[in-house]
C-alpha positions in Angstrom: -17.7 -15.3 -57.2 -14.1 -16.4 -57.0 -13.1 -12.9 -57.3 -15.0 -12.1 -54.2 -13.8 -14.9 -52.2 -10.1 -14.2 -53.1 -10.8 -10.6 -52.1 -12.6 -11.8 -48.6 -9.4 -14.0 -48.2 -7.2 -11.7 -48.9 -8.5 -9.2 -46.3 -8.5 -11.8 -43.5 -4.8 -12.9 -44.3 -3.8 -9.1 -44.5 -5.3 -8.1 -41.2 -3.8 -11.3 -39.6 -0.3 -10.6 -40.9 0.0 -7.0 -40.6 -1.0 -6.7 -36.6 2.4 -5.6 -34.9 1.4 -8.1 -31.9 -1.4 -10.5 -31.2 -2.0 -11.5 -27.7 -4.4 -14.4 -27.3 -6.1 -14.4 -23.9 -7.9 -17.2 -22.2 -11.0 -16.8 -20.6 -9.5 -17.8 -16.8 -6.9 -15.1 -17.4 -9.5 -12.3 -18.2 -11.4 -13.6 -15.1 -8.4 -13.4 -12.9 -8.1 -9.8 -14.4 -11.4 -9.0 -13.7 -11.1 -10.4 -10.0 -8.1 -8.3 -9.5 -9.7 -5.1 -10.6 -12.5 -5.6 -8.3 -15.1 -6.0 -10.9 -18.8 -6.4 -10.2 -21.5 -7.9 -12.4 -18.7 -9.4 -15.0 -19.9 -10.4 -18.1 -17.3 -12.5 -20.5 -18.5 -13.7 -23.6 -16.6 -14.9 -26.9 -17.4 -14.7 -30.5 -16.9 -17.5 -32.8 -13.7 -18.6 -30.1 -11.8 -15.9 -31.7 -12.4 -12.9 -29.6 -13.5 -11.5 -26.3 -16.3 -9.4 -24.7 -15.3 -8.2 -21.5 -17.8 -6.0 -19.4 -18.5 -5.0 -16.1 -18.5 -2.4 -13.4 -15.6 -1.2 -11.1 -16.2 0.4 -7.8 -15.6 4.2 -7.5 -12.3 5.3 -6.2 -11.9 8.9 -4.6 -9.6 11.4 -6.0 -6.3 11.1 -4.3 -5.8 14.4 -1.9 -2.4 16.1 -2.4 -2.9 17.9 0.9 0.1 19.4 2.1 0.3 18.6 5.9 2.1 21.6 6.9 -0.1 24.4 5.1 -3.3 22.5 4.4 -3.6 23.8 0.9 -4.3 20.9 -1.5 -4.3 20.4 -5.5 -7.3 18.6 -7.1 -6.1 15.7 -9.7 -7.2 18.0 -12.4 -4.6 20.8 -11.4 -1.7 17.7 -11.6 0.7 17.5 -14.4 -0.5 14.5 -16.6 2.3 12.5 -15.9 1.1 12.7 -12.0 -2.5 11.7 -12.8 -4.0 8.1 -12.2 -5.4 6.2 -14.9 
C-alpha cells in the first residue's frame, strides 16, 4: 500500500514540477473571455476547484473576401498562404 501511495504522489508532484508554465485563471476572467468572443450558451464548470471546463457556441464568421477592387478577381481563404489565414 505504501509503495502504491508513493507512486501516486510521485506522479502528481512530477506533473506539477515538470510543467513549463502554469496559468491559473479565475472564473471571472474566463467569463470575460467568453463575453469578448461573443460566446453563446456558455458553460463554465470547475472540477475539484483545480481545473475548468469552458464550452459554448461562437457566432459564425464569414470568410474574408480578398477581392481586388480593380480587377474584381478574388482568392478564397483556402488559397492564401498559412501566414495570412485567420484563426
